[in-house]
N, CA, C and O atoms as CSV, one atom per row, in Angstrom:
chain,resi,resn,atom,element,x,y,z
A,1,THR,N,N,-29.330,-9.187,-18.112
A,1,THR,CA,C,-28.070,-8.650,-17.686
A,1,THR,C,C,-27.254,-8.124,-19.092
A,1,THR,O,O,-27.423,-8.899,-20.034
A,2,LEU,N,N,-26.585,-7.195,-19.327
A,2,LEU,CA,C,-25.180,-7.351,-19.635
A,2,LEU,C,C,-24.130,-7.032,-18.543
A,2,LEU,O,O,-24.519,-6.088,-17.855
A,3,TRP,N,N,-23.447,-7.307,-18.326
A,3,TRP,CA,C,-21.973,-7.052,-17.376
A,3,TRP,C,C,-21.018,-6.246,-18.123
A,3,TRP,O,O,-20.810,-6.767,-19.219
A,4,PRO,N,N,-20.481,-5.372,-17.979
A,4,PRO,CA,C,-18.881,-4.861,-18.967
A,4,PRO,C,C,-17.929,-5.706,-18.250
A,4,PRO,O,O,-18.295,-6.693,-17.611
A,5,GLU,N,N,-16.827,-5.367,-18.340
A,5,GLU,CA,C,-15.629,-6.142,-18.378
A,5,GLU,C,C,-15.052,-5.523,-16.840
A,5,GLU,O,O,-14.091,-5.887,-16.163
A,6,SER,N,N,-16.197,-4.301,-16.583
A,6,SER,CA,C,-15.067,-3.827,-15.330
A,6,SER,C,C,-16.231,-4.002,-14.007
A,6,SER,O,O,-17.267,-4.665,-14.061
A,7,TYR,N,N,-15.787,-3.305,-12.980
A,7,TYR,CA,C,-16.816,-4.131,-11.762
A,7,TYR,C,C,-17.678,-2.794,-11.003
A,7,TYR,O,O,-18.233,-2.719,-9.907
A,8,ALA,N,N,-17.510,-1.807,-12.114
A,8,ALA,CA,C,-18.679,-0.682,-11.463
A,8,ALA,C,C,-19.932,-0.880,-11.160
A,8,ALA,O,O,-20.396,-0.549,-10.069
A,9,VAL,N,N,-20.509,-1.353,-11.947
A,9,VAL,CA,C,-21.958,-1.693,-12.289
A,9,VAL,C,C,-22.479,-2.207,-10.753
A,9,VAL,O,O,-23.423,-1.832,-10.057
A,10,ALA,N,N,-21.112,-3.547,-10.482
A,10,ALA,CA,C,-21.539,-3.949,-9.395
A,10,ALA,C,C,-21.590,-3.753,-8.078
A,10,ALA,O,O,-22.175,-4.250,-7.115
A,11,GLU,N,N,-20.609,-2.661,-8.343
A,11,GLU,CA,C,-20.329,-1.713,-6.861
A,11,GLU,C,C,-20.895,-0.572,-6.634
A,11,GLU,O,O,-20.837,0.183,-5.664
A,12,VAL,N,N,-21.746,-0.489,-8.151
A,12,VAL,CA,C,-22.287,1.031,-7.246
A,12,VAL,C,C,-24.056,0.459,-7.212
A,12,VAL,O,O,-25.071,1.087,-6.909
A,13,ASN,N,N,-23.902,-0.758,-7.591
A,13,ASN,CA,C,-25.627,-1.294,-6.676
A,13,ASN,C,C,-25.074,-1.798,-5.236
A,13,ASN,O,O,-25.824,-1.659,-4.270
A,14,PHE,N,N,-24.022,-2.273,-5.084
A,14,PHE,CA,C,-23.601,-2.298,-3.704
A,14,PHE,C,C,-24.229,-1.320,-2.923
A,14,PHE,O,O,-25.061,-1.373,-2.017
A,15,PHE,N,N,-23.487,-0.192,-3.627
A,15,PHE,CA,C,-23.210,1.262,-2.446
A,15,PHE,C,C,-24.594,2.105,-2.404
A,15,PHE,O,O,-24.893,2.887,-1.502
A,16,ARG,N,N,-25.797,1.649,-4.135
A,16,ARG,CA,C,-27.215,2.086,-3.572
A,16,ARG,C,C,-28.190,1.061,-2.996
A,16,ARG,O,O,-29.418,1.123,-2.925
A,17,HIS,N,N,-27.249,-0.013,-2.556
A,17,HIS,CA,C,-28.255,-1.163,-1.747
A,17,HIS,C,C,-27.955,-0.679,0.173
A,17,HIS,O,O,-28.526,-0.905,1.240
A,18,MET,N,N,-26.852,-0.001,-0.243
A,18,MET,CA,C,-26.466,0.501,1.593
A,18,MET,C,C,-27.266,1.442,2.050
A,18,MET,O,O,-27.816,1.510,3.150
A,19,ALA,N,N,-27.325,2.521,0.714
A,19,ALA,CA,C,-27.975,4.027,0.852
A,19,ALA,C,C,-29.418,3.662,1.026
A,19,ALA,O,O,-30.038,4.315,1.864
A,20,ARG,N,N,-30.086,2.672,0.332
A,20,ARG,CA,C,-31.929,2.510,1.018
A,20,ARG,C,C,-31.750,1.761,1.783
A,20,ARG,O,O,-32.852,1.651,2.320
A,21,GLN,N,N,-30.593,0.619,2.620
A,21,GLN,CA,C,-30.967,0.704,3.810
A,21,GLN,C,C,-30.684,1.385,5.147
A,21,GLN,O,O,-30.987,1.013,6.281
A,22,ALA,N,N,-30.121,2.321,4.796
A,22,ALA,CA,C,-30.115,3.263,6.049
A,22,ALA,C,C,-31.117,3.900,6.133
A,22,ALA,O,O,-31.811,4.028,5.125
A,23,LEU,N,N,-31.510,4.504,7.379
A,23,LEU,CA,C,-32.645,4.589,7.769
A,23,LEU,C,C,-32.225,5.805,8.257
A,23,LEU,O,O,-33.182,6.369,8.788
A,24,GLN,N,N,-31.011,6.592,8.322
A,24,GLN,CA,C,-30.461,7.849,8.847
A,24,GLN,C,C,-29.328,8.135,7.788
A,24,GLN,O,O,-28.981,7.263,6.992
A,25,ASP,N,N,-28.666,9.617,7.816
A,25,ASP,CA,C,-27.732,9.461,6.895
A,25,ASP,C,C,-26.681,9.173,7.303
A,25,ASP,O,O,-26.321,9.441,8.450
A,26,ILE,N,N,-25.596,8.246,5.996
A,26,ILE,CA,C,-24.451,7.622,7.121
A,26,ILE,C,C,-23.481,8.218,6.347
A,26,ILE,O,O,-23.613,8.940,5.359
A,27,PHE,N,N,-22.538,7.849,6.886
A,27,PHE,CA,C,-20.908,8.480,6.938
A,27,PHE,C,C,-20.478,7.900,6.270
A,27,PHE,O,O,-19.782,8.612,5.547
A,28,TYR,N,N,-20.413,6.581,5.900
A,28,TYR,CA,C,-19.311,5.743,4.505
A,28,TYR,C,C,-19.111,6.456,3.722
A,28,TYR,O,O,-17.893,6.516,3.558
A,29,LEU,N,N,-19.553,7.002,3.170
A,29,LEU,CA,C,-18.834,8.263,1.975
A,29,LEU,C,C,-17.774,9.031,2.246
A,29,LEU,O,O,-16.734,9.168,1.602
A,30,LYS,N,N,-18.297,9.777,3.772
A,30,LYS,CA,C,-17.502,10.699,3.697
A,30,LYS,C,C,-16.074,10.278,4.485
A,30,LYS,O,O,-15.056,10.955,4.633
A,31,CYS,N,N,-16.407,8.771,4.981
A,31,CYS,CA,C,-15.318,8.575,5.364
A,31,CYS,C,C,-14.124,7.781,4.369
A,31,CYS,O,O,-12.909,7.731,4.561
A,32,GLN,N,N,-14.894,7.217,3.300
A,32,GLN,CA,C,-14.140,7.106,2.379
A,32,GLN,C,C,-13.411,8.351,1.715
A,32,GLN,O,O,-12.383,8.105,1.084
A,33,GLN,N,N,-13.828,9.606,1.795
A,33,GLN,CA,C,-13.482,11.014,0.536
A,33,GLN,C,C,-12.526,11.067,1.525
A,33,GLN,O,O,-11.430,11.432,1.102
A,34,LEU,N,N,-12.584,10.787,2.876
A,34,LEU,CA,C,-11.218,11.603,4.280
A,34,LEU,C,C,-9.959,10.567,3.552
A,34,LEU,O,O,-8.845,10.618,3.032
A,35,CYS,N,N,-10.734,9.896,3.833
A,35,CYS,CA,C,-9.178,8.571,3.609
A,35,CYS,C,C,-8.485,8.308,2.353
A,35,CYS,O,O,-7.396,7.771,2.153
A,36,THR,N,N,-9.503,8.891,1.396
A,36,THR,CA,C,-9.231,8.868,-0.514
A,36,THR,C,C,-7.993,10.180,-0.100
A,36,THR,O,O,-6.821,10.108,-0.471
A,37,ARG,N,N,-8.700,11.614,0.933
A,37,ARG,CA,C,-7.426,12.323,0.653
A,37,ARG,C,C,-5.789,12.173,1.075
A,37,ARG,O,O,-4.765,12.607,0.549
A,38,ILE,N,N,-6.009,11.453,2.125
A,38,ILE,CA,C,-4.860,10.872,3.360
A,38,ILE,C,C,-3.884,9.916,2.570
A,38,ILE,O,O,-2.671,9.795,2.742
A,39,LEU,N,N,-4.699,9.261,1.657
A,39,LEU,CA,C,-3.955,8.369,0.849
A,39,LEU,C,C,-3.248,9.119,-0.359
A,39,LEU,O,O,-2.666,8.336,-1.110
A,40,VAL,N,N,-3.185,10.134,-0.631
A,40,VAL,CA,C,-2.226,11.079,-1.850
A,40,VAL,C,C,-0.740,10.919,-1.188
A,40,VAL,O,O,-0.478,10.911,0.015
A,41,GLY,N,N,0.220,10.785,-2.351
A,41,GLY,CA,C,1.505,10.657,-1.884
A,41,GLY,C,C,2.057,8.924,-1.449
A,41,GLY,O,O,3.264,8.703,-1.339
A,42,THR,N,N,1.017,7.795,-1.234
A,42,THR,CA,C,1.306,6.655,-0.588
A,42,THR,C,C,1.133,5.163,-2.167
A,42,THR,O,O,0.784,5.493,-3.300
A,43,SER,N,N,1.340,4.256,-1.930
A,43,SER,CA,C,1.396,3.416,-2.746
A,43,SER,C,C,-0.034,2.849,-2.766
A,43,SER,O,O,-0.378,2.182,-3.742
A,44,PHE,N,N,-0.873,3.067,-1.769
A,44,PHE,CA,C,-2.053,2.508,-1.526
A,44,PHE,C,C,-2.681,3.016,-2.784
A,44,PHE,O,O,-2.124,4.013,-3.244
A,45,SER,N,N,-3.980,2.445,-3.620
A,45,SER,CA,C,-4.922,2.875,-4.776
A,45,SER,C,C,-6.378,3.739,-3.722
A,45,SER,O,O,-6.560,3.552,-2.519
A,46,THR,N,N,-7.044,4.466,-4.447
A,46,THR,CA,C,-8.291,4.519,-4.082
A,46,THR,C,C,-9.573,3.039,-3.754
A,46,THR,O,O,-10.586,2.839,-3.084
A,47,TYR,N,N,-8.537,2.181,-4.892
A,47,TYR,CA,C,-8.949,0.906,-5.012
A,47,TYR,C,C,-9.530,0.132,-4.238
A,47,TYR,O,O,-10.657,-0.360,-4.189
A,48,VAL,N,N,-8.025,0.048,-3.238
A,48,VAL,CA,C,-8.151,-0.682,-2.102
A,48,VAL,C,C,-8.661,0.505,-0.710
A,48,VAL,O,O,-8.263,-0.130,0.267
A,49,LEU,N,N,-8.871,0.941,-0.523
A,49,LEU,CA,C,-9.339,1.828,0.079
A,49,LEU,C,C,-11.083,1.186,-0.150
A,49,LEU,O,O,-11.540,0.198,0.425
A,50,LYS,N,N,-11.739,1.975,-1.034
A,50,LYS,CA,C,-12.876,1.252,-1.883
A,50,LYS,C,C,-13.879,0.000,-1.263
A,50,LYS,O,O,-14.995,-0.252,-0.808
A,51,THR,N,N,-12.360,-0.647,-1.679
A,51,THR,CA,C,-12.608,-2.556,-1.231
A,51,THR,C,C,-12.577,-2.861,0.083
A,51,THR,O,O,-13.223,-3.843,0.447
A,52,VAL,N,N,-11.677,-1.936,1.248
A,52,VAL,CA,C,-11.354,-1.844,2.589
A,52,VAL,C,C,-13.342,-1.447,3.345
A,52,VAL,O,O,-14.062,-1.854,4.257
A,53,VAL,N,N,-13.386,-0.666,2.466
A,53,VAL,CA,C,-15.135,0.449,3.202
A,53,VAL,C,C,-15.755,-0.429,2.827
A,53,VAL,O,O,-16.500,-0.671,3.777
A,54,MET,N,N,-16.056,-1.371,1.759
A,54,MET,CA,C,-17.229,-2.487,1.567
A,54,MET,C,C,-17.125,-3.620,1.948
A,54,MET,O,O,-17.951,-4.493,1.681
A,55,HIS,N,N,-16.075,-3.796,2.646
A,55,HIS,CA,C,-15.953,-5.107,3.261
A,55,HIS,C,C,-16.616,-4.752,5.104
A,55,HIS,O,O,-17.272,-5.428,5.896
A,56,LEU,N,N,-16.242,-3.887,5.135
A,56,LEU,CA,C,-16.037,-2.687,6.542
A,56,LEU,C,C,-18.325,-2.117,6.615
A,56,LEU,O,O,-19.057,-2.086,7.604
A,57,LEU,N,N,-18.585,-1.873,5.476
A,57,LEU,CA,C,-19.938,-1.584,5.454
A,57,LEU,C,C,-20.889,-3.604,5.634
A,57,LEU,O,O,-21.782,-3.800,6.457
A,58,ASN,N,N,-20.536,-4.355,4.990
A,58,ASN,CA,C,-20.560,-5.605,5.120
A,58,ASN,C,C,-20.919,-6.189,6.484
A,58,ASN,O,O,-21.772,-7.020,6.793
A,59,THR,N,N,-19.971,-5.477,7.256
A,59,THR,CA,C,-19.811,-6.177,8.466
A,59,THR,C,C,-20.209,-5.677,9.441
A,59,THR,O,O,-20.650,-6.437,10.303
A,60,ILE,N,N,-20.217,-3.854,9.759
A,60,ILE,CA,C,-20.986,-2.941,10.637
A,60,ILE,C,C,-21.968,-2.979,10.311
A,60,ILE,O,O,-22.198,-3.220,9.126
A,61,PRO,N,N,-23.237,-2.706,11.440
A,61,PRO,CA,C,-24.112,-2.405,11.024
A,61,PRO,C,C,-23.966,-0.721,10.801
A,61,PRO,O,O,-23.361,0.182,11.379
A,62,LEU,N,N,-25.106,-0.853,9.320
A,62,LEU,CA,C,-25.269,0.494,8.699
A,62,LEU,C,C,-25.832,1.797,10.317
A,62,LEU,O,O,-25.367,2.926,10.163
A,63,SER,N,N,-26.535,1.648,11.383
A,63,SER,CA,C,-26.730,2.550,12.583
A,63,SER,C,C,-25.258,2.677,12.883
A,63,SER,O,O,-24.940,3.733,13.430
A,64,SER,N,N,-24.474,1.971,12.681
A,64,SER,CA,C,-22.831,2.474,13.231
A,64,SER,C,C,-22.186,3.613,12.645
A,64,SER,O,O,-21.406,4.346,13.254
A,65,TRP,N,N,-22.601,3.769,11.210
A,65,TRP,CA,C,-22.177,4.706,10.413
A,65,TRP,C,C,-22.276,6.355,10.563
A,65,TRP,O,O,-22.318,7.192,9.662
A,66,SER,N,N,-22.299,6.541,11.962
A,66,SER,CA,C,-23.521,7.812,11.877
A,66,SER,C,C,-21.883,8.940,12.404
A,66,SER,O,O,-20.701,8.775,12.707
A,67,ARG,N,N,-22.798,9.951,12.238
A,67,ARG,CA,C,-22.102,11.354,12.378
A,67,ARG,C,C,-20.858,10.690,14.223
A,67,ARG,O,O,-19.650,10.771,14.444
A,68,ARG,N,N,-21.741,10.265,14.852
A,68,ARG,CA,C,-21.093,10.603,16.065
A,68,ARG,C,C,-19.987,9.503,16.424
A,68,ARG,O,O,-19.223,9.687,17.372
A,69,GLU,N,N,-19.927,8.290,15.587
A,69,GLU,CA,C,-19.366,7.484,15.882
A,69,GLU,C,C,-18.030,7.361,14.123
A,69,GLU,O,O,-17.505,6.348,13.660
A,70,PHE,N,N,-17.931,8.691,13.674
A,70,PHE,CA,C,-17.178,8.920,12.663
A,70,PHE,C,C,-16.126,8.787,12.884
A,70,PHE,O,O,-15.406,8.378,11.973
A,71,LEU,N,N,-15.606,9.043,14.070
A,71,LEU,CA,C,-13.686,8.792,14.190
A,71,LEU,C,C,-13.771,6.971,14.287
A,71,LEU,O,O,-12.998,6.185,13.739
A,72,MET,N,N,-15.165,6.583,15.310
A,72,MET,CA,C,-14.844,4.909,14.899
A,72,MET,C,C,-14.413,4.553,13.876
A,72,MET,O,O,-13.288,4.071,13.746
A,73,ARG,N,N,-15.050,4.688,13.164
A,73,ARG,CA,C,-15.231,4.444,11.625
A,73,ARG,C,C,-13.985,4.488,10.601
A,73,ARG,O,O,-13.575,3.609,9.844
A,74,LEU,N,N,-13.597,5.576,10.787
A,74,LEU,CA,C,-12.428,5.682,10.321
A,74,LEU,C,C,-11.049,5.157,11.118
A,74,LEU,O,O,-9.941,5.305,10.604
A,75,GLN,N,N,-11.253,4.467,12.554
A,75,GLN,CA,C,-10.446,4.029,12.820
A,75,GLN,C,C,-10.614,2.574,13.108
A,75,GLN,O,O,-9.858,1.935,13.839
A,76,ASP,N,N,-11.940,1.963,12.316
A,76,ASP,CA,C,-12.128,0.617,12.190
A,76,ASP,C,C,-11.350,0.620,10.539
A,76,ASP,O,O,-10.575,-0.296,10.265
A,77,ILE,N,N,-11.680,1.856,9.394
A,77,ILE,CA,C,-10.782,1.327,8.353
A,77,ILE,C,C,-9.209,1.795,8.156
A,77,ILE,O,O,-8.481,1.793,7.164
A,78,MET,N,N,-9.042,2.113,9.240
A,78,MET,CA,C,-7.004,1.927,9.479
A,78,MET,C,C,-6.926,1.140,9.889
A,78,MET,O,O,-5.750,0.907,9.608
A,79,CYS,N,N,-7.343,0.059,10.633
A,79,CYS,CA,C,-7.443,-1.477,11.505
A,79,CYS,C,C,-7.658,-2.374,10.254
A,79,CYS,O,O,-6.810,-3.071,9.697
A,80,TYR,N,N,-9.090,-2.201,9.897
A,80,TYR,CA,C,-8.764,-3.485,8.774
A,80,TYR,C,C,-7.568,-3.115,7.418
A,80,TYR,O,O,-7.031,-4.108,6.928
A,81,LEU,N,N,-7.278,-2.100,6.995
A,81,LEU,CA,C,-6.301,-1.745,6.163
A,81,LEU,C,C,-4.746,-2.255,6.369
A,81,LEU,O,O,-3.876,-2.788,5.681
A,82,HIS,N,N,-4.920,-1.741,7.827
A,82,HIS,CA,C,-3.175,-2.640,8.573
A,82,HIS,C,C,-3.356,-3.940,9.040
A,82,HIS,O,O,-2.528,-4.273,9.888
A,83,GLY,N,N,-4.108,-4.689,8.770
A,83,GLY,CA,C,-4.861,-6.324,9.189
A,83,GLY,C,C,-4.387,-6.811,7.970
A,83,GLY,O,O,-3.581,-7.735,7.861
A,84,SER,N,N,-4.932,-6.136,6.982
A,84,SER,CA,C,-4.899,-6.884,5.591
A,84,SER,C,C,-3.116,-6.411,5.236
A,84,SER,O,O,-2.362,-7.346,4.966
A,85,LEU,N,N,-2.717,-5.428,5.250
A,85,LEU,CA,C,-1.512,-5.677,4.753
A,85,LEU,C,C,-0.507,-6.316,6.030
A,85,LEU,O,O,0.691,-6.439,5.775
A,86,GLU,N,N,-0.883,-6.612,7.039
A,86,GLU,CA,C,0.140,-7.234,7.757
A,86,GLU,C,C,-0.170,-9.225,7.971
A,86,GLU,O,O,0.220,-10.155,8.677
A,87,GLU,N,N,-0.845,-9.034,7.149
A,87,GLU,CA,C,-1.880,-10.294,6.347
A,87,GLU,C,C,-1.172,-10.935,5.249
A,87,GLU,O,O,-0.887,-12.123,5.103
A,88,LYS,N,N,-0.802,-9.315,4.048
A,88,LYS,CA,C,-0.916,-9.310,2.868
A,88,LYS,C,C,-1.801,-10.125,2.379
A,88,LYS,O,O,-1.203,-10.976,1.720
A,89,ARG,N,N,-2.853,-10.285,2.369
A,89,ARG,CA,C,-4.387,-10.220,1.880
A,89,ARG,C,C,-5.554,-9.158,2.250
A,89,ARG,O,O,-6.136,-8.800,3.274
A,90,LEU,N,N,-5.585,-8.839,0.843
A,90,LEU,CA,C,-7.375,-8.216,0.846
A,90,LEU,C,C,-7.777,-8.341,-0.320
A,90,LEU,O,O,-7.381,-7.947,-1.417
A,91,ASN,N,N,-8.772,-9.050,0.111
A,91,ASN,CA,C,-9.984,-9.673,-1.060
A,91,ASN,C,C,-10.461,-8.980,-1.802
A,91,ASN,O,O,-10.579,-7.815,-1.424
A,92,HIS,N,N,-10.903,-9.289,-3.030
A,92,HIS,CA,C,-11.834,-8.134,-3.516
A,92,HIS,C,C,-12.812,-8.863,-3.101
A,92,HIS,O,O,-13.003,-10.016,-2.713
A,93,PHE,N,N,-13.544,-7.645,-3.326
A,93,PHE,CA,C,-14.938,-7.497,-2.618
A,93,PHE,C,C,-15.375,-8.416,-3.475
A,93,PHE,O,O,-15.249,-9.537,-2.982
A,94,LEU,N,N,-15.933,-8.435,-4.779
A,94,LEU,CA,C,-17.302,-9.337,-5.309
A,94,LEU,C,C,-16.734,-10.229,-5.873
A,94,LEU,O,O,-17.390,-10.448,-6.891
A,95,PHE,N,N,-15.574,-11.142,-5.810
A,95,PHE,CA,C,-15.486,-12.277,-6.026
A,95,PHE,C,C,-15.236,-12.917,-5.120
A,95,PHE,O,O,-14.319,-12.794,-4.309
A,96,GLY,N,N,-16.368,-13.957,-5.216
A,96,GLY,CA,C,-16.325,-15.129,-3.950
A,96,GLY,C,C,-16.653,-14.826,-2.908
A,96,GLY,O,O,-16.244,-15.458,-1.934
A,97,ASN,N,N,-17.416,-13.861,-2.788
A,97,ASN,CA,C,-17.956,-13.174,-1.332
A,97,ASN,C,C,-19.080,-13.422,-1.151
A,97,ASN,O,O,-20.016,-12.756,-1.593
A,98,GLU,N,N,-19.237,-15.187,0.054
A,98,GLU,CA,C,-20.569,-15.480,0.428
A,98,GLU,C,C,-21.634,-14.154,1.072
A,98,GLU,O,O,-22.852,-14.218,1.234
A,99,ASN,N,N,-20.881,-13.196,1.306
A,99,ASN,CA,C,-21.570,-12.336,2.375
A,99,ASN,C,C,-22.329,-11.561,1.551
A,99,ASN,O,O,-23.070,-10.849,2.228
A,100,MET,N,N,-22.438,-11.425,0.597
A,100,MET,CA,C,-22.736,-10.382,-0.454
A,100,MET,C,C,-24.331,-9.984,-0.024
A,100,MET,O,O,-25.057,-10.768,0.587
A,101,PRO,N,N,-24.539,-9.303,-0.239
A,101,PRO,CA,C,-26.486,-9.141,0.363
A,101,PRO,C,C,-27.451,-9.441,-1.085
A,101,PRO,O,O,-27.245,-9.118,-2.255
A,102,GLU,N,N,-28.395,-10.077,-0.546
A,102,GLU,CA,C,-29.059,-10.762,-1.338
A,102,GLU,C,C,-29.229,-10.300,-2.571
A,102,GLU,O,O,-28.757,-10.880,-3.549
A,103,ASP,N,N,-30.255,-8.685,-2.676
A,103,ASP,CA,C,-30.338,-8.249,-3.914
A,103,ASP,C,C,-29.262,-7.497,-4.599
A,103,ASP,O,O,-29.564,-6.435,-5.143
A,104,ILE,N,N,-28.003,-7.940,-4.637
A,104,ILE,CA,C,-26.884,-7.718,-5.496
A,104,ILE,C,C,-26.910,-8.852,-6.089
A,104,ILE,O,O,-26.523,-9.875,-5.525
A,105,ILE,N,N,-27.283,-8.838,-7.081
A,105,ILE,CA,C,-27.522,-10.398,-8.526
A,105,ILE,C,C,-26.072,-10.159,-9.502
A,105,ILE,O,O,-26.061,-9.519,-10.553
A,106,LEU,N,N,-24.979,-10.779,-8.931
A,106,LEU,CA,C,-23.931,-11.116,-9.589
A,106,LEU,C,C,-23.667,-12.145,-10.627
A,106,LEU,O,O,-24.025,-13.309,-10.442
A,107,PRO,N,N,-23.042,-11.762,-11.739
A,107,PRO,CA,C,-23.039,-13.285,-12.548
A,107,PRO,C,C,-22.615,-14.316,-11.823
A,107,PRO,O,O,-22.266,-14.145,-10.655
A,108,PRO,N,N,-22.582,-15.760,-12.530
A,108,PRO,CA,C,-22.441,-16.790,-11.992
A,108,PRO,C,C,-20.872,-16.880,-11.393
A,108,PRO,O,O,-20.412,-17.102,-10.273
A,109,ALA,N,N,-20.326,-16.616,-12.619
A,109,ALA,CA,C,-18.691,-16.269,-12.306
A,109,ALA,C,C,-18.079,-15.662,-11.415
A,109,ALA,O,O,-17.006,-16.039,-10.942
A,110,PHE,N,N,-18.700,-14.645,-11.085
A,110,PHE,CA,C,-18.324,-14.086,-10.082
A,110,PHE,C,C,-18.748,-14.858,-8.844
A,110,PHE,O,O,-17.813,-14.963,-8.050
A,111,GLN,N,N,-19.865,-15.423,-8.444
A,111,GLN,CA,C,-19.738,-15.886,-6.984
A,111,GLN,C,C,-18.918,-17.137,-7.088
A,111,GLN,O,O,-18.256,-17.445,-6.097
A,112,MET,N,N,-18.882,-17.710,-7.889
A,112,MET,CA,C,-17.735,-18.986,-8.028
A,112,MET,C,C,-16.684,-19.118,-7.970
A,112,MET,O,O,-15.945,-20.089,-7.808
A,113,ALA,N,N,-16.483,-17.557,-8.176
A,113,ALA,CA,C,-15.046,-17.424,-8.373
A,113,ALA,C,C,-13.882,-17.770,-7.083
A,113,ALA,O,O,-14.181,-18.261,-5.994
A,114,GLU,N,N,-13.119,-17.550,-7.330
A,114,GLU,CA,C,-12.031,-17.730,-5.960
A,114,GLU,C,C,-11.681,-16.577,-5.888
A,114,GLU,O,O,-11.555,-15.732,-6.773
A,115,LEU,N,N,-11.442,-16.508,-4.338
A,115,LEU,CA,C,-11.293,-15.025,-3.303
A,115,LEU,C,C,-9.677,-14.929,-4.464
A,115,LEU,O,O,-9.040,-15.871,-4.934
A,116,LEU,N,N,-9.432,-13.416,-4.621
A,116,LEU,CA,C,-8.707,-12.434,-5.351
A,116,LEU,C,C,-8.185,-11.901,-4.704
A,116,LEU,O,O,-8.718,-10.847,-4.357
A,117,ASN,N,N,-6.996,-12.195,-4.182
A,117,ASN,CA,C,-6.329,-11.430,-2.917
A,117,ASN,C,C,-5.689,-9.798,-4.147
A,117,ASN,O,O,-5.025,-9.838,-5.183
A,118,LEU,N,N,-6.152,-8.847,-3.550
A,118,LEU,CA,C,-5.858,-7.393,-4.083
A,118,LEU,C,C,-4.006,-7.164,-3.601
A,118,LEU,O,O,-3.236,-6.211,-3.720
A,119,PHE,N,N,-3.895,-8.209,-3.178
A,119,PHE,CA,C,-2.204,-7.886,-1.836
A,119,PHE,C,C,-1.281,-8.922,-2.345
A,119,PHE,O,O,-0.420,-9.387,-1.599
A,120,GLN,N,N,-1.468,-9.495,-4.145
A,120,GLN,CA,C,-1.138,-10.957,-3.744
A,120,GLN,C,C,0.572,-10.077,-4.167
A,120,GLN,O,O,1.646,-10.548,-3.791
A,121,HIS,N,N,0.500,-9.305,-4.655
A,121,HIS,CA,C,1.761,-7.998,-4.981
A,121,HIS,C,C,2.882,-8.100,-3.871
A,121,HIS,O,O,4.094,-8.209,-4.055
A,122,LEU,N,N,2.036,-8.026,-2.411
A,122,LEU,CA,C,2.793,-8.074,-1.691
A,122,LEU,C,C,3.822,-9.692,-1.282
A,122,LEU,O,O,5.046,-9.649,-1.151
A,123,VAL,N,N,3.422,-10.323,-1.214
A,123,VAL,CA,C,3.145,-11.400,-1.143
A,123,VAL,C,C,4.671,-12.287,-1.559
A,123,VAL,O,O,5.501,-12.978,-0.967
A,124,GLN,N,N,4.436,-11.790,-2.906
A,124,GLN,CA,C,5.424,-11.855,-3.938
A,124,GLN,C,C,6.831,-10.917,-3.803
A,124,GLN,O,O,7.880,-11.497,-4.085
A,125,ASP,N,N,6.914,-9.329,-3.337
A,125,ASP,CA,C,7.728,-8.732,-3.610
A,125,ASP,C,C,7.953,-8.464,-2.146
A,125,ASP,O,O,7.000,-8.037,-1.494
A,126,PRO,N,N,9.323,-8.707,-1.454
A,126,PRO,CA,C,8.955,-8.251,0.436
A,126,PRO,C,C,9.508,-6.972,0.329
A,126,PRO,O,O,9.324,-6.295,1.342
A,127,THR,N,N,10.313,-6.254,-0.843
A,127,THR,CA,C,10.490,-4.435,-0.530
A,127,THR,C,C,9.042,-3.410,-0.975
A,127,THR,O,O,8.744,-2.241,-0.732
A,128,ALA,N,N,8.403,-4.474,-1.699
A,128,ALA,CA,C,6.878,-3.661,-2.114
A,128,ALA,C,C,5.856,-3.908,-0.577
A,128,ALA,O,O,5.169,-3.031,-0.053
A,129,HIS,N,N,5.983,-5.086,-0.179
A,129,HIS,CA,C,5.252,-5.077,1.628
A,129,HIS,C,C,5.987,-3.601,2.663
A,129,HIS,O,O,5.592,-2.577,3.221
A,130,ALA,N,N,7.446,-4.471,2.388
A,130,ALA,CA,C,8.123,-3.458,3.549
A,130,ALA,C,C,7.185,-1.873,3.313
A,130,ALA,O,O,6.551,-1.361,4.236
A,131,LYS,N,N,7.254,-1.380,2.150
A,131,LYS,CA,C,6.933,-0.039,1.356
A,131,LYS,C,C,5.458,0.468,1.962
A,131,LYS,O,O,4.899,1.511,2.300
A,132,ALA,N,N,5.230,-0.816,1.884
A,132,ALA,CA,C,2.900,-0.362,2.097
A,132,ALA,C,C,3.458,-0.173,3.258
A,132,ALA,O,O,3.494,1.038,3.475
A,133,LEU,N,N,4.188,-1.144,4.637
A,133,LEU,CA,C,4.066,-0.933,5.893
A,133,LEU,C,C,4.462,0.270,5.897
A,133,LEU,O,O,3.475,1.005,5.941
A,134,ARG,N,N,5.700,1.015,5.867
A,134,ARG,CA,C,5.741,2.339,5.401
A,134,ARG,C,C,5.391,3.683,5.140
A,134,ARG,O,O,5.791,4.828,5.352
A,135,ASP,N,N,4.102,2.810,4.365
A,135,ASP,CA,C,3.334,3.746,4.139
A,135,ASP,C,C,2.052,4.256,4.812
A,135,ASP,O,O,1.581,5.393,4.810
A,136,PHE,N,N,1.597,3.106,5.400
A,136,PHE,CA,C,0.887,2.619,6.316
A,136,PHE,C,C,0.559,3.731,7.514
A,136,PHE,O,O,-0.432,4.394,7.818
A,137,GLU,N,N,2.199,3.555,8.146
A,137,GLU,CA,C,2.491,3.924,9.362
A,137,GLU,C,C,2.488,6.146,8.834
A,137,GLU,O,O,1.818,6.875,9.564
A,138,GLU,N,N,3.133,6.678,7.835
A,138,GLU,CA,C,2.902,7.628,7.445
A,138,GLU,C,C,1.357,7.866,7.364
A,138,GLU,O,O,1.032,8.966,7.811
A,139,LEU,N,N,0.162,6.967,6.822
A,139,LEU,CA,C,-0.871,7.387,6.713
A,139,LEU,C,C,-1.681,7.339,8.624
A,139,LEU,O,O,-2.643,7.942,9.102
A,140,GLN,N,N,-0.883,6.515,9.111
A,140,GLN,CA,C,-1.333,7.133,10.514
A,140,GLN,C,C,-0.860,8.373,11.440
A,140,GLN,O,O,-1.194,8.688,12.582
A,141,ASP,N,N,0.062,8.971,10.504
A,141,ASP,CA,C,0.511,10.164,11.388
A,141,ASP,C,C,0.464,11.967,10.671
A,141,ASP,O,O,0.977,13.086,10.691
A,142,ARG,N,N,-0.873,10.853,9.938
A,142,ARG,CA,C,-1.483,11.884,9.025
A,142,ARG,C,C,-2.735,12.431,9.933
A,142,ARG,O,O,-3.479,13.308,9.494
């Protein structure tokens, strides 16, 4: 297997894995799409949101990503993002993730890598952290 320098292949494989595991239509993509629209005009990237969704997909049973629990999953996404902001820590989903589904085969360098904090810049820059917290408050108001 050849791995390009981007993580796109592994991410696509993860979402395909989730789709195969689902017994019914799941709404994680709709949750992600809605949150992505809400992010416009904030300091949060869509990649941050996708990372949050992937972490939650790996912890919340797929049966809970249904239409009737849609609002709860949106709330989970916002809570996870808020907690990550408070801690100034959002781990990259692929690096060092010990909870990766077994059929997602990652290169050994990914498996053995130290956790990578996507919010490291917030640790180093208190002004950026304060702005991110303000942006989050704005997201909640939307």
